N, C-alpha and C positions, 0 to 999 in steps of 0.2 A: 436497822434494816428489818423489814417485815419478812416473816417466814414465807417460803414459797408454797403455793397451793399444791396439794398432793391429789392427783386424779386417781380415783378408785371406782371399781364397779361395786355393786351391792355385795357380791360374794367376797371381794377383796377387803371391803370394810369389815365384814363379819369375821374374816380370818384374823385381821389385826386386832380386833376387839377380843376375840377368843384367846389369842396369844397373850395379850396384855393381862387378861383376867387370870390365865394360868400362871403367868410369872408372879403376879401379886399374891395369889391365894395358895398356890401349890409349891412352886419353886422356891419362893422366899422362905417358906417354913422348912423345906427340906434342907436348904443351905444353913439356916439358923441351927437346925438340929446337928448338922455335921460340925459346925463351929463349936457348939456346946460339947460334943463328944471329943473333939480335938483338944479343946481347952482342958478337959478332964484328964487328958493324958499327961499333962504337966508341961515341962520346958518347951515354950513356944519358939525359942530361937532356932531349934533344929527339928521342928515338927512339920514334916511335909504335908500331913493331912490338914493342918491348920492353914498352911500357905495355899494349898489347893482350894480349900473352902473359901478363903478370903478372895482369891482370884475369881472363883465362880460367883461369889456375892457381888463383886465389882462388875462383872459382865452382866449379871441379871439386872442390877440397878441401872447400868448404862442403857440396856435394852429397854427397860421400862421407861426411862426418860426419853429415849428416841421414839418409841411408839406413842407416848403421850403427846409429843410435839407433832408427830405425823397426824394423829387423830384430831388434834386441835385445828389442823390446816387442811382437812379433807374437803375435796370438792367431789361430790358424788357424780359419776357419769350417768346421765339420764338414760333410763331404759325405755327407749322409744319403741312402742309396739308396732308402729306402722313400718312397713318395708321401705327402706330408704334406697335411693338410687346411687348414693355415693358412699365410699368407705369412710367410716367415722369411728371414733373411740367407742368401744363397747360392742362392736359387731364382730362376727366371724367372717373371714374372707377366704375363699379358695382362689389361689393363684397358680398359674402354670409357669414353671421354670422353662423358658423357651429353649435353652441350651440342652437340657436333659429330657425335655418333654415329660416332666413329672409334675403332678398336681400336689400342692402343699396347702394345708389349712392352718390358719392362724386366728387367734382371738386377739384383737387389737385393744390393749389396755394401757393405763398410765404406767409410768416408769417404776413406781413403788410396788406394782403388782406383777411386773414382767417375770416370766419364767420360761425362757426359750425352749428348754428341754421338754416342757409340757405344752408347747404350742402357743404360749402367751407372749406376744411381743409388744414392746413399748412403742408408743406413738413417736418416741424420740430415736428409736433404732433405725438403721439404714433402710430396712424393708418397710417398717411402719411409716416412717416419714415419707417414703416414696409413694406408697399406695394411698395415703390419707387424702381424701377429697376427690379421688378418681372413681370412674364408673365402670360397670361390667363391660367387658370388651376392649377396654383401653389397655395399652401396653406402657409400662413404666420402666425407667432405667434406675437400677439400684447401685449406688456407688458404695462398694464394699471393699474391705482390705484385699480381697482376691481379684479385684477389678470391677468392671461394670457388668452387672447381671441384668437380664431382661425378664420381666414377669408380665404375664397377661392376666388381668383380673377376670376370673371365670364366673364367680358367684359371690354375692353378698348376703349373709344371713344375719338377722338381728336377734 
């Protein structure tokens, strides 16, 4: 089975590449040094420092493998400089929550880059999927765990 394409913005790609570089060049060396120090302490059967370092090493190697696969399957979201009339991945959207009369701004990104706490929502999230392909002025229904929410698209920024 082929790996699934990972949609990323240019910034998201750079962040993953930076994380991978840090894991390979800095974190690997740090954990190797910790292992070396723990081994020097002697009896490994009851050495919690050694166990912690081995666990961290396993986590780092797993994350390196995960990032390598993601980066191999990246599909860069095009940065279209022309103003578009519909919501698409890579744009910033201001929507109005019609129930609370509150404006919310989101950056619509691929799922690997999503960070809702920082306003980055995935095209696969309930809000992202609902607004995708719609125009300014349109009202969309978002099916969320809390029920159906209505948002009006106020502005699309590229």
